[in-house]
Residue, then its C-alpha position, 0 to 999 in steps of 0.5 A: m275573726y271579724s269584730e261583728f262575729p261575736v255579735l252574730e254568734a250571740l244571736v245565732p250561736d251556730i252561725l260559724k258551725v253552719f257556715r263551715q259545714r256548708y262550705l266543707v260539703l260544697e268543697q267535697i262536691s267540687f273535689n269529687a263530682p259527680v259524687g253521692r251523699r254517702s261519700v260526702a258524709q264519710c269524708l266529712g264524718l257527718s251523718e247522711r241525714n245531715v248531708r242530705t239537709e245541707t245538699e238540699y239547701l245548696r241545691d235550692h240556692g242554685l249552688i249544686e245540681i243533684k242527679s241520679f249519677g251524683m251531685f256536681m257544682t253549678e257555675k254559681g257554686k264554683k264562684i261562691l266556693q272560690e269567694a268563701a275560701p279566703l273568708i274561711d281561712r281568715l275566720f279560722n285564723a289560718g296563716k299562710t304557713e298553716i294553710e300550706l301545711a294543711r294542704k300538704l297533709g291533706i287535712e282541714r286545718t293546722i294550727i302552728v304555735p311558735g317554738d319547738s317543744d323539744l327545746q321549750e316547755l312553753v310550747y305546751e302552754r301555747m298549744g293548750e291555749e290553742l286547743n281551748a280556742a279551737l274547741d270554743l269555736l267548734l263545739p255546739l252549745g249543749h251536751s258534747i262528749i269529748t274522747v281523749l287519748g293519752g300522751e305527754a304533750l296533751a298531759k302537759s297542756t291540759r292546765n291551759l284549758s278554761k272554764s269558759l268552755s263550759k259556758n252554755r255547754q255540758l262537756e263530758f270527757v271520756p278516755g279513748r283507751g284502756a290503761l297502758g301500764e305506763n306513767v299514770a300522769i300521761q294516761s287518758n284516764t288521768i287526762v280526762q279528769e284534769m280536763a274536766a277539772e279545768t273546764g268545769g265539765s264531767y268525766k268518766t274513767l276506763y280502768l281496764p288494761e288496754q291489751i287483754s284477751s278476747a275472753a276477758y274482754k267479752s266478760l268485762i264489757r258486760e259490766s255496767a261501768f265499762t259498757d257506759v264508757l264504751e257507749d259514750i265513746s261510740q257517740t263522741d263528738v270530738v276526739i283529741h289524740g296524740i301521734g306517738l313515735a313507734h318504738d317509744m309506743a311499742r316499749r310502753r306497750g310491753y314489746d319484747s326485743i324480738r317484736l321491737s326488732e320486727l318493727r325495725e325491719k318493717k321500718v315503722v315510724t309512728e303509732c296511733f290508735g294501736c296501729f303502727f305505720d311505716g313512712e308511707g303511711k301503711i299499717v304494718d302492725r296492730v295491737p287489739q285495744v279496748g276503746l276507740q277503734f281506728e276504723n270509727l274515726n271517719k264518723i266523728p265530727h271533730i278530730f284534733a291531732f296533738a303532736c309537736g317537736g322536731r323529732k315528731a315531724k316524720a311521725i306526723k307526716a307518716y300518720m296523716p295519709n290515714a287521718p280523716h279530712q276533718t282533722w285539725l293538727i295542733t303542732d309547733e314550728g319545730a315539727s311544721e318546718k321539718i314537714l314543709k321542707e320534706k318533698 
Protein backbone atom coordinates (compact mmCIF):
# COMPACT_ATOMS: atom_id res chain seq x y z
CA MET A 1 0.00 0.00 0.00
CA TYR A 2 1.25 3.48 -0.79
CA SER A 3 2.61 5.40 2.20
CA GLU A 4 0.07 8.20 1.74
CA PHE A 5 -2.94 5.97 2.24
CA PRO A 6 -2.79 5.68 6.05
CA VAL A 7 -3.03 9.48 6.20
CA LEU A 8 -5.94 9.55 3.76
CA GLU A 9 -7.70 6.78 5.67
CA ALA A 10 -7.36 8.76 8.90
CA LEU A 11 -9.07 11.76 7.29
CA VAL A 12 -11.50 9.82 5.10
CA PRO A 13 -11.95 6.38 6.75
CA ASP A 14 -13.99 4.90 3.91
CA ILE A 15 -11.75 6.02 1.05
CA LEU A 16 -10.53 2.53 0.14
CA LYS A 17 -13.98 1.02 0.50
CA VAL A 18 -15.54 3.64 -1.80
CA PHE A 19 -12.71 3.37 -4.34
CA ARG A 20 -12.93 -0.42 -4.41
CA GLN A 21 -16.73 -0.44 -4.61
CA ARG A 22 -16.87 2.01 -7.52
CA TYR A 23 -14.18 0.06 -9.33
CA LEU A 24 -16.15 -3.19 -8.93
CA VAL A 25 -19.38 -1.58 -10.16
CA LEU A 26 -17.53 -0.19 -13.18
CA GLU A 27 -15.93 -3.59 -13.79
CA GLN A 28 -19.31 -5.38 -13.71
CA ILE A 29 -20.75 -2.91 -16.23
CA SER A 30 -17.73 -3.49 -18.46
CA PHE A 31 -18.16 -7.28 -18.29
CA ASN A 32 -21.92 -7.41 -18.79
CA ALA A 33 -23.00 -4.28 -20.72
CA PRO A 34 -25.73 -3.47 -21.37
CA VAL A 35 -26.69 -4.39 -17.83
CA GLY A 36 -29.25 -3.27 -15.25
CA ARG A 37 -28.69 -2.15 -11.67
CA ARG A 38 -30.34 -5.25 -10.24
CA SER A 39 -27.92 -7.59 -12.00
CA VAL A 40 -24.92 -5.57 -10.81
CA ALA A 41 -26.28 -5.53 -7.25
CA GLN A 42 -26.77 -9.32 -7.27
CA CYS A 43 -23.29 -9.99 -8.65
CA LEU A 44 -21.59 -7.79 -6.05
CA GLY A 45 -23.80 -8.52 -3.04
CA LEU A 46 -24.84 -4.86 -2.76
CA SER A 47 -28.26 -3.29 -2.35
CA GLU A 48 -29.93 -1.81 -5.43
CA ARG A 49 -30.02 1.52 -3.62
CA ASN A 50 -26.25 1.39 -3.12
CA VAL A 51 -25.67 0.53 -6.78
CA ARG A 52 -28.00 3.33 -7.87
CA THR A 53 -25.95 5.84 -5.88
CA GLU A 54 -22.67 4.59 -7.37
CA THR A 55 -23.92 4.42 -10.96
CA GLU A 56 -25.35 7.92 -10.78
CA TYR A 57 -21.94 9.13 -9.61
CA LEU A 58 -20.21 7.28 -12.46
CA ARG A 59 -22.69 8.70 -14.97
CA ASP A 60 -22.30 12.25 -13.68
CA HIS A 61 -18.54 11.94 -14.16
CA GLY A 62 -18.86 10.65 -17.70
CA LEU A 63 -17.70 7.08 -17.05
CA ILE A 64 -20.91 5.28 -17.99
CA GLU A 65 -24.17 5.94 -19.80
CA ILE A 66 -27.54 4.81 -18.48
CA LYS A 67 -30.27 3.96 -20.99
CA SER A 68 -33.62 2.18 -20.76
CA PHE A 69 -32.02 -1.04 -22.03
CA GLY A 70 -29.15 -0.95 -19.52
CA MET A 71 -25.84 0.65 -18.54
CA PHE A 72 -22.68 0.64 -20.63
CA MET A 73 -19.19 2.13 -20.55
CA THR A 74 -18.03 5.33 -22.19
CA GLU A 75 -14.56 5.62 -23.71
CA LYS A 76 -13.52 7.64 -20.67
CA GLY A 77 -14.84 4.88 -18.40
CA LYS A 78 -12.91 2.20 -20.29
CA LYS A 79 -9.71 4.22 -19.94
CA ILE A 80 -10.23 4.84 -16.21
CA LEU A 81 -11.01 1.16 -15.58
CA GLN A 82 -7.84 0.09 -17.38
CA GLU A 83 -5.71 2.57 -15.43
CA ALA A 84 -7.32 1.67 -12.09
CA ALA A 85 -6.78 -2.11 -12.40
CA PRO A 86 -3.07 -2.18 -11.48
CA LEU A 87 -3.69 0.31 -8.67
CA ILE A 88 -6.39 -1.94 -7.22
CA ASP A 89 -4.01 -4.89 -7.39
CA ARG A 90 -1.22 -2.96 -5.65
CA LEU A 91 -3.47 -1.50 -2.97
CA PHE A 92 -4.72 -4.94 -2.06
CA ASN A 93 -1.16 -6.33 -2.17
CA ALA A 94 -2.00 -8.85 -4.86
CA GLY A 95 0.97 -10.61 -6.37
CA LYS A 96 1.07 -12.01 -9.89
CA THR A 97 0.21 -15.54 -8.73
CA GLU A 98 -2.65 -14.28 -6.56
CA ILE A 99 -4.11 -12.34 -9.49
CA GLU A 100 -3.78 -15.38 -11.75
CA LEU A 101 -5.47 -17.65 -9.21
CA ALA A 102 -8.35 -15.20 -8.63
CA ARG A 103 -8.97 -14.96 -12.36
CA LYS A 104 -8.90 -18.73 -12.77
CA LEU A 105 -11.40 -19.20 -9.94
CA GLY A 106 -13.60 -16.28 -11.01
CA ILE A 107 -13.50 -14.46 -7.67
CA GLU A 108 -12.44 -11.00 -6.57
CA ARG A 109 -9.24 -11.76 -4.70
CA THR A 110 -6.95 -14.49 -3.44
CA ILE A 111 -4.33 -14.30 -0.71
CA ILE A 112 -1.65 -16.99 -0.80
CA VAL A 113 0.63 -17.62 2.18
CA PRO A 114 3.92 -19.54 1.87
CA GLY A 115 4.03 -23.27 2.59
CA ASP A 116 1.63 -26.21 2.66
CA SER A 117 -0.53 -26.70 5.74
CA ASP A 118 -0.53 -30.45 5.14
CA LEU A 119 3.13 -30.35 6.14
CA GLN A 120 3.58 -27.13 8.16
CA GLU A 121 1.45 -25.97 11.09
CA LEU A 122 2.96 -22.48 10.77
CA VAL A 123 0.77 -21.91 7.70
CA TYR A 124 -2.31 -21.53 9.93
CA GLU A 125 -0.64 -18.70 11.84
CA ARG A 126 0.15 -16.85 8.62
CA MET A 127 -3.38 -17.34 7.32
CA GLY A 128 -4.81 -15.92 10.53
CA GLU A 129 -2.58 -12.87 10.15
CA GLU A 130 -3.75 -12.39 6.57
CA LEU A 131 -7.39 -12.70 7.60
CA ASN A 132 -6.82 -10.06 10.27
CA ALA A 133 -5.22 -7.69 7.73
CA ALA A 134 -8.00 -8.24 5.18
CA LEU A 135 -10.74 -7.58 7.73
CA ASP A 136 -8.94 -4.45 8.90
CA LEU A 137 -8.83 -3.23 5.30
CA LEU A 138 -12.42 -3.97 4.34
CA LEU A 139 -14.52 -3.50 7.46
CA PRO A 140 -16.13 -0.08 7.86
CA LEU A 141 -16.02 1.80 11.13
CA GLY A 142 -18.90 1.24 13.53
CA HIS A 143 -20.92 -1.95 14.00
CA SER A 144 -20.31 -5.04 11.86
CA ILE A 145 -21.76 -8.54 12.10
CA ILE A 146 -19.35 -11.33 11.17
CA THR A 147 -20.87 -14.76 10.56
CA VAL A 148 -18.46 -17.65 11.01
CA LEU A 149 -18.75 -21.29 9.98
CA GLY A 150 -16.55 -23.83 11.71
CA GLY A 151 -13.60 -25.82 10.45
CA GLU A 152 -10.15 -26.98 11.48
CA ALA A 153 -8.18 -24.38 9.51
CA LEU A 154 -10.18 -21.49 10.94
CA ALA A 155 -10.01 -22.91 14.46
CA LYS A 156 -6.21 -23.08 14.25
CA SER A 157 -5.92 -19.50 12.94
CA THR A 158 -8.15 -17.49 15.28
CA ARG A 159 -5.42 -16.79 17.84
CA ASN A 160 -3.72 -14.58 15.25
CA LEU A 161 -6.54 -12.06 15.11
CA SER A 162 -5.81 -8.76 16.86
CA LYS A 163 -7.59 -6.31 19.14
CA SER A 164 -6.59 -3.59 16.66
CA LEU A 165 -9.55 -4.76 14.58
CA SER A 166 -11.90 -3.30 17.16
CA LYS A 167 -10.41 0.19 17.02
CA ASN A 168 -13.40 2.43 16.22
CA ARG A 169 -15.42 -0.70 15.45
CA GLN A 170 -18.00 -2.77 17.30
CA LEU A 171 -17.53 -6.31 16.06
CA GLU A 172 -20.19 -8.95 16.68
CA PHE A 173 -19.37 -12.58 15.84
CA VAL A 174 -22.19 -15.07 15.26
CA PRO A 175 -22.12 -18.77 14.28
CA GLY A 176 -23.35 -19.50 10.77
CA ARG A 177 -24.74 -22.92 11.58
CA GLY A 178 -25.87 -25.17 14.39
CA ALA A 179 -23.70 -27.82 15.98
CA LEU A 180 -22.59 -30.86 13.99
CA GLY A 181 -22.05 -33.06 17.02
CA GLU A 182 -18.34 -33.04 16.24
CA ASN A 183 -15.14 -31.96 17.94
CA VAL A 184 -16.21 -28.91 19.97
CA ALA A 185 -12.95 -27.06 19.19
CA ILE A 186 -13.79 -26.72 15.49
CA GLN A 187 -17.46 -25.85 15.82
CA SER A 188 -18.59 -22.35 14.86
CA ASN A 189 -19.95 -21.72 18.38
CA THR A 190 -16.45 -22.19 19.82
CA ILE A 191 -14.69 -20.24 17.08
CA VAL A 192 -16.88 -17.14 17.44
CA GLN A 193 -16.09 -17.04 21.16
CA GLU A 194 -12.38 -17.23 20.47
CA MET A 195 -12.57 -14.57 17.73
CA ALA A 196 -14.43 -12.23 20.05
CA ALA A 197 -11.85 -12.81 22.81
CA GLU A 198 -8.91 -12.13 20.47
CA THR A 199 -10.40 -8.97 18.94
CA GLY A 200 -12.25 -7.52 21.91
CA GLY A 201 -15.59 -7.99 20.14
CA SER A 202 -18.85 -9.58 21.28
CA TYR A 203 -20.41 -12.88 20.27
CA LYS A 204 -23.61 -14.89 20.24
CA THR A 205 -24.03 -18.65 20.13
CA LEU A 206 -26.44 -21.02 18.43
CA TYR A 207 -26.66 -24.16 20.56
CA LEU A 208 -28.98 -25.97 18.24
CA PRO A 209 -28.30 -29.19 16.32
CA GLU A 210 -27.67 -28.35 12.67
CA GLN A 211 -29.86 -31.17 11.41
CA ILE A 212 -33.26 -31.38 13.09
CA SER A 213 -36.79 -32.16 11.91
CA SER A 214 -38.82 -29.36 10.36
CA ALA A 215 -41.36 -29.62 13.20
CA ALA A 216 -38.65 -29.24 15.85
CA TYR A 217 -37.08 -26.37 13.91
CA LYS A 218 -40.37 -24.45 13.66
CA SER A 219 -40.87 -24.86 17.40
CA LEU A 220 -37.36 -23.90 18.46
CA ILE A 221 -37.00 -20.78 16.32
CA ARG A 222 -39.84 -19.19 18.26
CA GLU A 223 -37.45 -18.99 21.21
CA SER A 224 -35.89 -15.53 21.52
CA ALA A 225 -32.39 -16.98 22.02
CA PHE A 226 -32.54 -18.50 18.54
CA THR A 227 -34.46 -15.80 16.67
CA ASP A 228 -31.96 -13.19 17.84
CA VAL A 229 -29.01 -15.06 16.28
CA LEU A 230 -30.88 -15.95 13.09
CA GLU A 231 -31.83 -12.30 12.66
CA ASP A 232 -28.17 -11.29 12.98
CA ILE A 233 -27.18 -13.89 10.39
CA SER A 234 -29.72 -12.41 7.96
CA GLN A 235 -28.08 -8.98 8.39
CA THR A 236 -24.44 -10.08 8.33
CA ASP A 237 -21.74 -7.91 6.80
CA VAL A 238 -19.06 -10.60 6.52
CA VAL A 239 -19.05 -14.39 6.17
CA ILE A 240 -15.97 -16.51 6.90
CA HIS A 241 -16.29 -20.14 5.87
CA GLY A 242 -14.22 -23.21 5.21
CA ILE A 243 -14.31 -25.59 2.25
CA GLY A 244 -14.67 -29.19 3.38
CA LEU A 245 -13.64 -32.49 1.84
CA ALA A 246 -16.91 -34.17 0.92
CA HIS A 247 -16.47 -37.55 2.61
CA ASP A 248 -14.94 -36.06 5.76
CA MET A 249 -17.92 -33.72 6.09
CA ALA A 250 -20.41 -36.50 5.35
CA ARG A 251 -18.96 -38.60 8.18
CA ARG A 252 -19.09 -35.62 10.53
CA ARG A 253 -22.75 -35.22 9.60
CA GLY A 254 -23.43 -38.84 10.50
CA TYR A 255 -23.88 -40.35 7.03
CA ASP A 256 -24.15 -44.14 7.14
CA SER A 257 -22.31 -46.50 4.79
CA ILE A 258 -25.15 -46.52 2.25
CA ARG A 259 -25.26 -42.73 1.94
CA LEU A 260 -21.46 -42.56 1.78
CA SER A 261 -21.57 -45.07 -1.07
CA GLU A 262 -24.15 -42.92 -2.87
CA LEU A 263 -21.87 -39.90 -2.57
CA ARG A 264 -18.99 -41.88 -4.07
CA GLU A 265 -21.21 -42.85 -7.00
CA LYS A 266 -22.07 -39.19 -7.54
CA LYS A 267 -18.33 -38.37 -7.46
CA VAL A 268 -18.70 -35.63 -4.86
CA VAL A 269 -15.59 -33.61 -4.07
CA THR A 270 -16.46 -30.90 -1.60
CA GLU A 271 -19.05 -29.59 0.85
CA CYS A 272 -20.01 -26.02 1.79
CA PHE A 273 -23.12 -24.70 3.54
CA GLY A 274 -24.66 -28.18 3.65
CA CYS A 275 -24.30 -28.60 -0.14
CA PHE A 276 -22.21 -31.39 -1.68
CA PHE A 277 -20.56 -30.54 -5.02
CA ASP A 278 -19.06 -32.79 -7.67
CA GLY A 279 -15.86 -31.98 -9.57
CA GLU A 280 -17.76 -29.75 -12.00
CA GLY A 281 -19.23 -27.64 -9.23
CA LYS A 282 -22.74 -29.10 -9.49
CA ILE A 283 -24.80 -29.64 -6.31
CA VAL A 284 -25.50 -33.38 -6.12
CA ASP A 285 -26.71 -33.68 -2.53
CA ARG A 286 -27.84 -31.33 0.20
CA VAL A 287 -28.46 -31.41 3.94
CA PRO A 288 -31.08 -29.02 5.41
CA GLN A 289 -29.31 -26.90 8.01
CA VAL A 290 -30.08 -24.28 10.62
CA GLY A 291 -28.32 -20.96 10.05
CA LEU A 292 -26.82 -19.33 6.98
CA GLN A 293 -28.30 -20.57 3.72
CA PHE A 294 -26.26 -21.02 0.55
CA GLU A 295 -28.76 -19.00 -1.53
CA ASN A 296 -28.24 -15.90 0.62
CA LEU A 297 -24.50 -15.51 -0.01
CA ASN A 298 -24.92 -13.13 -2.95
CA LYS A 299 -26.45 -10.54 -0.63
CA ILE A 300 -23.41 -10.39 1.67
CA PRO A 301 -20.82 -7.64 1.02
CA HIS A 302 -17.67 -9.53 2.07
CA ILE A 303 -17.03 -13.27 1.94
CA PHE A 304 -13.85 -15.06 2.98
CA ALA A 305 -13.28 -18.67 1.96
CA PHE A 306 -10.65 -20.15 4.25
CA ALA A 307 -9.04 -23.37 2.96
CA CYS A 308 -5.50 -24.62 2.59
CA GLY A 309 -3.24 -27.59 1.93
CA GLY A 310 -2.55 -29.55 -1.23
CA ARG A 311 -5.24 -32.09 -0.37
CA LYS A 312 -7.87 -29.32 -0.48
CA ALA A 313 -6.99 -28.14 -4.01
CA LYS A 314 -9.69 -30.14 -5.80
CA ALA A 315 -12.28 -29.18 -3.19
CA ILE A 316 -11.50 -25.47 -3.58
CA LYS A 317 -11.66 -25.69 -7.37
CA ALA A 318 -14.95 -27.62 -7.27
CA TYR A 319 -16.67 -25.10 -4.99
CA MET A 320 -15.50 -21.87 -6.64
CA PRO A 321 -17.86 -21.89 -9.68
CA ASN A 322 -20.61 -21.33 -7.09
CA ALA A 323 -18.82 -18.66 -5.04
CA PRO A 324 -20.12 -15.08 -5.32
CA HIS A 325 -17.71 -12.78 -7.14
CA GLN A 326 -17.01 -10.79 -3.96
CA THR A 327 -15.36 -13.84 -2.40
CA TRP A 328 -11.76 -13.61 -1.14
CA LEU A 329 -9.93 -16.93 -0.86
CA ILE A 330 -7.23 -17.19 1.80
CA THR A 331 -5.11 -20.23 1.04
CA ASP A 332 -1.53 -21.49 0.85
CA GLU A 333 1.00 -22.47 -1.81
CA GLY A 334 0.19 -26.15 -1.30
CA ALA A 335 -3.35 -25.64 -2.63
CA SER A 336 -2.72 -22.78 -5.06
CA GLU A 337 0.07 -24.50 -6.98
CA LYS A 338 -2.05 -27.58 -7.60
CA ILE A 339 -5.04 -25.51 -8.73
CA LEU A 340 -2.95 -23.47 -11.15
CA LYS A 341 -1.31 -26.58 -12.64
CA GLU A 342 -4.69 -28.10 -13.52
CA LYS A 343 -6.23 -27.08 -16.84
